[in-house]
N, C-alpha and C positions, 0 to 999 in steps of 0.2 A: 593235686598239689604241684606236680611237676610242671603243669601248664602255667599255673600262677607264678611259680618260681622263674620259669622262662620269660614270662611277661615282665616280671619285676626286673630281672637282669637286663632285658632289652631296653626297658625304660631308663634304667641307670646308665647303660652304655650310650643311649641317645642323648641323655642330659650331659654326660661327660664330654661327648663329642661336640655338643652344642656350645658348652661353656669353653671348651678348648678352642673351638673355632672363633668365639668372641675374643678370647685372650690373644690368639694369634693375630686377629684382625687389628685389635687396638695396639698390640706390640709393634705391628708394621707401620703404624702411624707416628710412632715416637721419633723425635729428632735424632739425628746421628751425632753422638758426642764422642765417639771413638772409632778408630780404624782409618782407612784411607779412601779417598774419593778421587776420581779423575775428572777434572773440570776443563772445559775448552777455554782457550784464550788466556791461560796462565803461563807465563814464560818460565818462572822458576818455582821450585818447591816452596809451598806456603804452608805454615803450620797454624792450627787453631787450637788453643788450649782453653777448655771451659773450666772455670773455677767452681767452688762449692755452691755458688749462687746461680750457676748457669750462664755467667757472663763470658762472652767470647773474648779472648786475647789473641789477636791476629798478628803473626810475625811473617813478614814478606820482604822480598828484595826490592820491590818498587810499589808505588801507591796503586797502580792499576790492578796488580795482582791482589793487593789487600782489599780493594773495593769490590772486586769480583767475589772474593771469599766472604766479605761482609754481606753482599747481596744474597748469597746463598744461605748463610746461617740466619740472616734476618728473616728470609722467607720461610725457612723450615720451622722457625719459632712463631712467626706472626702473619702467615699468609692470609688468613681470613680477616684479620684486623686490617691488613693492607687493602684487601678487597673492598671492605666497607668504606675505608677512607677515600679510595679513589672514585667511588660511586656517588659521593654526596654532591660535589660541585657540579658535575655534568648531569645531575638529576636522573640517576639510574638506580635508586633504591627500590622504587615500585616494581622494577623488573625482577627483583628477587624476593621482595617481601609482600607484594600485592598492594591492594587499595589503601592499607593503613599508612603507607608512606607517600600517597599522592600529594597531600598538602605540602610536605617537605619538598618534593620534586617540583611542584608548581612554583614554590617560592624560589628555589635555587635556579630553576631554568630561566628566571628573569634577570638574575644578577649579572650574567655575562662573564663569569669566571672562566668557563671553558673557552670562550672566544678570545679572552685576554691571553690565556695560555698558548693558544694556537698562534696568535700574532707574535708573541714574544719568541717562540721557538723558531719561527720563520726567519727571524733576524739574528739568531745565534751564530757565533763564530764556531764552525765545526772543528776548527783546529785548536780551540782554546782548551786549557787544562780542565776547566769546569765541565765542558762537554765530554771530554775523554773519560774523566772519572765517573761522571754520571752514567755514561754508556757502559763502563765496566761494571758498575753496581747493578744496572738493569740486566746485564748479561748474566750475572750471578743469580739474580732473582728468577730469570726466565729458565735457567738451567735446572733450578729446583722444580719449577712448574712442569718442565718437560720430563724430568727423570725421577723426581721425588714422589713420595706418597701423597695422595689427595686428602687434605684435612677433612675430618668427619663432617664439619659444618657444610662443606660443599655438597656432600652426599645427602645430608638430611634435607637441605633446601632444594636440591636438585638442579644445581647450576654447574656449568663447565668452567674449568680454569681458562683464563685468557692471559696472553703474554702482556707484560707491563711495558709501558712506553714512557717517554720523557714527559709527554703531556699529562700523564697520571701524576707524576711528581709535582708538576706545576699546579695542577688542580688541587692536590692535597695542601700545598702551601696557600693556595687561594682560599680554601675552606678555613684554614687557620687564621688567615687575615680577616675574614669576615667575622669569625667568632671573637676575635680580639677587638673588633670595632663595636664600641658601646653605643654609638650615636643612633643606631637603628631602634634603640629603646629610649635613650635619654632625650633625643630631639623631639619626638612626638610627645613625650611626657612634659617637657617644658612648654610646648605649644598649648597643651591642655591646661597646665597651671596658669599660663598667661591669660588664656581666654576665659577660664572659669573663675579664677581668683584674683587676677589683676597683677599689675607691675610690682606692687609692694612685696608679693610673695617671692618673686624672682630676686628682688634686692636682698631678702632675707637669706637667700642662697648665695649671696655675693656675686650675682649675675647682673651686670649693668648693661642695659641696652640703649642704643642711641634713640633719643625721643623722636628723631626725624625718620626713624626706620618705619617701613611699611610692613606690618604683620599680616599674616593670613587673616582675612576677614572672619569675624565671629559668626558662627551659625551652628545650630544644633547638630546638623548632619556632619559638619566639618569636625567638631569635637569628637563625635562618635567614631568618625573615620580614623582619627589619630589615636583614640583609645584602643580601637581594634588593631591598629598597626603595632602598638606596644605589645598587646597580648599575643598576636600572631608571631612576631619576631621571637618572643620568649618561648612560645610553644614549639616552634620549629627546632630550636636548639635543644629544648628539653626532651623532645621525642626522638631526637637523632640517635642512631645506634652507637655513635661515638660521642664521648663527652666533649663539650665545647672547651676551647682554650681560653679560660677566663681566670684572671687574677695571677698574682705573683708578688713576692717580696724579694728584695735584694739589698745588700749593703756591702761596702768595702771600706776598710779602715787603713789609713796610712801607717806605714812602718814607724813613723815618728810618734804615734799615739798608742803603740802596743808595748807590752813589757818584754816581748821577745825580740823586738826590733824588726819583725817581719810583717808583711801585709796580711791582714785578716780578710777573707772573702767568704761570703755566704749568699746562696741563691735558693729561694724556695718557690719553685713554680707550682703552686697548689692548684693544679687542674683537677677537674672532677674525677672521682674514683672510677676506676675501670678495671675490668678483668678480660684480657691481660692488661697490664699497666700501659699507660700512655707512652712512657719512655722505654726505649730499648738501649741498654748500655752496651758499649763495645769499646775495646781498647785496641788501637792499631799501632804497630811498631814497624818502621822501615829504617834503612840506614840514614835517611835524611828527614824523617818525619815521625812524630809520636803524638798521639792524642787519646785521652780517655774521654769519650764523648757520649752524649745523650741524644738519641735520634728519635724522631717520630716515624711512624710506619710509612714506608715507601719513599723516604727521603735519604739521599746518599750522604749528606753532610750533617754533623751534629749541630743542634741549636744551642747547646750548652757544652762546655768542655773544660778540661784542664790538662796540663802536662807539667814537666819539670820546670818550665820557664814562665808560664802564665796561666791564668784562669779567666774565663769570661762567662757571663750569664745574662739573662734578660728578664725584663718585666714589661707589663703593658704601659705604654706612654699615655694612653687615654686621651690622645688628641682628637679633635673633631674632624674626621675624614669622610663623614656621610652627611648629606643634607637632603631634606625633602622639600619638594616644591608642589604647591597646588596649582595645576595648570588650568587654563580657561579655554574651553572649546569654542570654536567658531559657532555662533548661534544657528547658522544656516548650513554648516558642514562639519559633522562630528569627526571627520578625518583630518581636521586642522586644529591647531592650538595657537593661542595668542603669544606673540613675542614682541620685543621692543620695536621691531621693524615691520609689524603687521602679522598676518597669520601665515603659519608654515605647516606643511604636511607632516603628519606623524610618519616616522620610519617604521615600517611593519615587516616583521619576519615571522616564520612559522617553525615550530619545533614539535616533535612527537615524543610523548612519554609512554614508554612501554610498561604495561601493568600486568603482573603475573595473574593468569586465569581470568583476565578481563580484557575488554577492547582497549586498543591504543587510545590515548588522549591527544588530540591535536591542540596545541597551544598557540594562540596568536600573541605576539609580543610587539607592543607599540612603544616607541621611544621618542623622546623629545631631545632638544639640545642639552637638557639637564641629565637625562638618563631614562631608564625603562619605567613605564607606567606599572605600578605595583597592584592596582585595584583588584583585578580578577585572580590574583595570587593570595589575597587576604580576605577572609570572611568579614562580611559586615560593612565593607566600604562601598559607597555609592558609585556607580559607574559614571554618573553625571559630574563628578568632581574628581577628575584625574589627578593622582598624586604620583609624581616622578621622583625617583631616587638617584641622587648624584653621589657616586662613590669614587674616591681618588684612585683606588686600586685598579679599577677598570679603565681609567683615563690615560694611564701611562704604562709602558712596558714593565712587566713584573721582573725585577732583578734580584729578588730575595735569594734565589739559589746561588747566583754569582756572589752576592754579599756573604752568604754562609761559607762559601769556598774560601774567600779571602780571610774571613775572621778565623776560621778553623785551620788555616795554613800559614798563619802569620809568623814572622821571624822577629818582628819588632812592633812596638806600640803603633807606629805610623801605619802599618799594614792593617791593623784592626780598624783604625780610624777610616782608612780608605774603604774597607768593606762596609762599615756602618753608613758611610755617606751614600751608598747605593740603595739603601732601603727607603722606599717612599710609602709603603703600606705593607703590613700594619705598622702603626706607630709603636716603636719599641724604645725602652731604656736599655742600653747595653752597658753593663758594669764590667770593669777590668781591673786586674791586679797582677803584678809580676814579681819575680824573684829578685829583681833589682830595686824593689821598693816603689815602683811607679803605680799609681792608681788613676782610674779615669771613670767618668760617667758621661756617656753621650746619649742625648735624646735624638732619635732618628725618626723622620717622618716628613712627608710632603705637607707643608702648611699652605694655606691660601687666604686671600682677603676677600671679603664680601663688601660690595659697594654700599655705603651709607649704613653699615651695621658693624658693630663691634661687640665683643664680649671680653670681659676682664677676668682672667683666671688668677686667683690669689692662692699662694701656697706658702706655708710657713715651714721653716727648717729649725729643728731643735738642736 
């Protein structure tokens, strides 16, 4: 009996130690909501108060100190979410999730978001306030990466933490821009409707096309290719570990039409459900700046926000900023495609997709003057009918971050308008209302004209 008793006591002690170890481990992973921390590159004492909802209220003597604190608290709450967000655009999901994410990476490696980010950053003014505040935010994120606990997701998947860079921030905004762009699904759908059902069906949708326009010639394989393009674009966003940024409602009512005599403003960005939430709320107060903002993971400036002077929000503009072109190969040379001036060579580059527990995948990317050929990134599209994707986002330097800085740091309505004017993609509706009774709605996006083709968009206002 003594032996059994000793064995029982030993088992109980081992179990207690085991569960105590688990409790200590998980307790060590919790965010720090009280106490003092010493962070580098902060000039003055900065306070962070967390309310009952866990929302940080940051009080600092200057904006750079505030952004450093914001980066730290954002990372301690959402580091793994930020890790996923920064991996989508540069096609690095397979690196941590294995072969299940290869289709997603094949698709995004074609789009050119990573290259656009790199080109934009090379032209940035390193003395600008935008650059300085983004650097402060990244400094806070990276201090948590260096000194804070490692989230359990990193341990479970078996990946190392990596420092954040400005390119990560631009890539996250690039992913947001792509998920806002609906034409990757609607354009192929309209092509299928036109080819299968005829012009009358397009007219029923209030889409008028110039009768002199040249549509992609009808063939069984072409229709199947565009149907597969619709399915693949939807599947890529559906299987992404981060919900796509789709949909939003917003309205603003003039003070002349309210019983209170004050502006009424509402913004409902109903992005797909996510745990943790897509939005990270933070309130920043400095002697010359205050904003209660809503951030997405890894981005220093809020996409939505309000303070005591004004409020702003956004919805999708749903402008057409993506077009697909069926190219025609040279019959005697598949390395060339037909243009208005004869045959031109495809521009070819190579990228490598790293796949966890699998061999690397070497991807050849062929591009025309329209954009990258999407065929081998999409199942079921014939290689003999190259389909190129032209996307405005990758044609022009991405200034969305600069725009968000100006919008969230405005002192008057004209400052908001200046920031809105910098947005070329994604197409956004920016709503605005202020304490002086002013309201505004700006539609922002780079529009373009197609020769010999037009579409009429009809919208009614109640």
